[in-house]
Structures are given as structure tokens and as C-alpha cells.
N, C-alpha and C positions, 0 to 999 in steps of 0.2 A: 188279594183285594186291595190291601193298602198300597201295594206297589202300583197297581193300575190307577189308583186315585191320585198318586203323586205325579204321574206322567204329564198330564196337561199342565200342571203348575210349573214343573221344571222346564218343559218345552216353551211355555209362555214366557218364562223368565229369560230364557236364552233369546227369544225373538225380541223381547223388549230391550234387552241389552244391545243386541245387534242394531236395532233401529236407533237407539240413543247414540251409539258410536257413530253411525252413519250421519246422523243429524249434527253431531258436534264436530265432525271432521271439517277443518277450515283450510282450504287450499287456494289462496289468492294467486299463487304463481301459475297454477293450472288454469285458472280463469283468465289470467293475464295472457297466457300463451294462446288460448282459444280466441280471445278478443283481437290480439295482434294479427293472428292468421286471417281472421275475418276482415279486419280493416285493410290489410295489405292485398287481399283478394279483390276488394272493390276499389282500392286506390283513392285518389283525391277527387273523385266525382262526389260532390256534396249531396246531391239527391240520392245517390246510391248509398252513401254513408248513413244518411238518415233512415233509409229503408232498412238497411242492415241492422241498425241499432234497435229499431222498432220490432223487427222480426226476432232479434236476439232476446229482447225483453219478454216477448210472449212465447219464446221457445224453451229449449231445455236448460239454458244457462241461468243460474240463479242470480239475476241482476240485483234483486232486492237485497240479497245478502252481501254481494260484492260491489255495491254502488260506489264505494270509495275507490276501489281498485279500478273500476270502469272509468271514473273521472280522472284518476291519476294518468291512465293511458291516453285518454282523449286530450288532456292538457299538455302533458310532458312526454308522452310516448312510452312510459314504463311505470313501475311501482316506485313511489317515493319512500325510501327507507328512513327511519329515524335519523335526523341530522341533515337530510336533504339529498343524499346520494341516491342514484337509481339502482334499485335492487338487482344484483347480479349483472349490472350493466346491460340488461336486456331491454331494448326499446325499439319503437317503430318511428318512422318519419311521418306517418299519417296521424298527425296530432296538431294541436293549435300552434305550438311554438315553432313548428317547422313550416308553417304557411308563409307564403309571400305576404308582404305588408298589405297589398291591395286585396288580399283574399281573406283577411282576418274577419271582416264583417260577415262574409258569406259563411265561413266556418262557424262563427259564433251563432249564426242563425240556426245551425244544427242543434246547438245546446238549447236555444230558445224554443224551437218547435218540439224537441224531444222532452224537455222538462215540462212543457205545458200539457203534453199528453200523459206524462207519468209524474204527477205532482209530488209524489212521495220522495222524489230525488231532490226537491228544491232545497230543503235544509242541508242536505249533503253537499250540494253545489256551493252554498255559501261557506260552509266549513272547509271545503276543498280549496277555495281561493284564499281564505284566511291562512290555511296551512302552507300553501305555496309561497305566499308573501313572506312568511316567517323564515323559510329556508331558501329563498330565491338567490341568495348570495352563492349557495352551493350548487343548486341544480339548474340555474338559468344564466345564460350570457347576458350582457347588457342589451343586445338587440332583442333577445327573447323576453327579457323583462318588459321591454317596450310593447311587444306584441300582447303580452298578458295584460298590461295596463289598458291597452286599447280595447281588448275583449271585455275587460271588467267594466269599462265605461258603458259599452252596449248592454251588458247584463244589468247594470244599475239603472240605466234609462228605462229598460223594459220591466223593471221591478222584480226581477227574478232573484236578486240578492239585495241585502240591505246595506246601507252606508257603514255600519259598524264593522264590516269585514276589513275596512281600511285602517282601523285603529293601530294595527301593528306597524304601520309605515314609520312611526316615530321611535321604534325600538333602537337602542344604541347600536347594536350590531349592523343595522341597516343604514343608519345615518353616518356611521364612521367612515365608510368608503363611498358615500353617496349612492348606495345601492338602491335606495328608494327613488332616487332622482329620475332615472329613465322610465320607471314604472309610472310615477306620478305625472311626469311631463307628457307621456303618451296618453294617459287617461284624460288629462285636462284638454289636450288638443282634440282628441276624439269627441269629448263631450261638447266642446264649443263649436265643432262642426255640425253637431246634431241638435244642440239646444242653446242655452244662453248662460251668461255669467250669473244671473240671479239664481237659476236652478242649481248651478254648480256650487255657488256659495252656500245655498241651503243644504245641499248634500254634505259638504265639508263640515258644516256645523253639526249635522246629525251624527257624523263620524267623530265629532270632537277634535277635528283636525284644523279648524280655522286658525286658532292661535299658534299652531305648530308649523305653519307653512314656512316660516323663516328657518326652521331646522331642516326641512326637506329641500328647500331651495336656498342654500347659504349664499350670502353675498360676500364681496371683498376678496382677499387673497386666496381663499380656498377655491374659488371658481376659476382663478387665472390658469390653473393647470389643465382646465377642460377646454376643448376646442369649440364647444357650443355652450 
């Protein structure tokens, strides 16, 4: 009798343990591979990309759990490892930084429409851009930093991210080799095409960047080495 009474308890314990193990298993590289396969299947058709992302979010892949991984792939094509390198050097060209310059707004609109449908990703979006800014010396070329700056301007204008994500632009490691310059220049140009100087100044003040512009845009001998 006592043996029979113990059976359900032991069985239940095993089931709970198994469920807990399954719940705790974290496999961002598996998620990355699935997303990259899906992105490359639809290619650079931005309408199909948006549909794929929406279908994925309501499908089997756990986008809520792997939101940061999803945004890593959409921005830079792969998972950003600590320090800025791309995890395992696995990446896709179906991402923001591989777009042609004149397609950045269209690609950014995918983010805008996607985040508006799934608002729980909005905070992750801001943290994602903040993270990329901090490691863009490692993971982005100068041209790619410009594309990110332009996309960030659109996202700021739409109110999907807040100005304080820009505060890292004055970090010493980004100022040293003028890493912030291409990002900020592109952001300002894009903003002024869409809005005006008054709104740009207001945004910079909210990011506590207004007094720091002379650090991002150095004058004098340091600039002479640059062709622009």
C-alpha cells in the first residue's frame, strides 16, 4: 500500500523536474539559426519580411524569450557576443546594416510596424541600440555605423526609442578614433531631412548631449586627417 501511495508523488516529481529543465533551457543560437533561415527564405522583400516576423511571433518560436537575439539578427545579422564580435561569425546579409543607403528608411519601417504590433519589444529595442552603440567600433564598419545612425533617427522621430539611448556616444573609446562621428553625422542629416533643428536640439538636450557635441565633432587638426 505504501509503495502505491508513493508512486504518484515520485512520478509527479520527475514530470515537474523535466518541465523545469525544458523551461530553463536557453538556446539563442538555435533561435538565431531558425530566424536566419527564415529571413534568407524571404530575402529583402520588406513586405514579406514583416509578414515573416509577425508569423514567427505568433508561431512556434519563442520571440518573447529571445527578443534580444531577434533584434541582434535584424540589426547586424547575427548574435552580438560580449565585446562586440559576432557569435561564431554566423550572420546573414538580410539585416539593417547590409541595406543600401536608400533602403534604410524602408527597412526601419519594418521595425516601426513590428514594434507597434508587439509593444512588449519596445524596451528591448531601445536597449538593443544602446548596446550596439557601445560596441560599434568592433561590430560595425564606418559605413554601417552611418546606416545605424540614420535608422536610429527614424526610430527617435517615431517615438519608439528615447533620446537617452544616445548618451553612450561620448564614451572615451568611441570618441578616441571618432567612432561616434559617422553615426551622429548620419543621424543628424536624416533628422534634418525629416524634421527641423529645433526638434533636433531638443532631442540632444534630452540625451544630455548638447554640451558634448564638440567632443563628437572635433574641430582643428584632428579633423584634417578626414576627407569629409
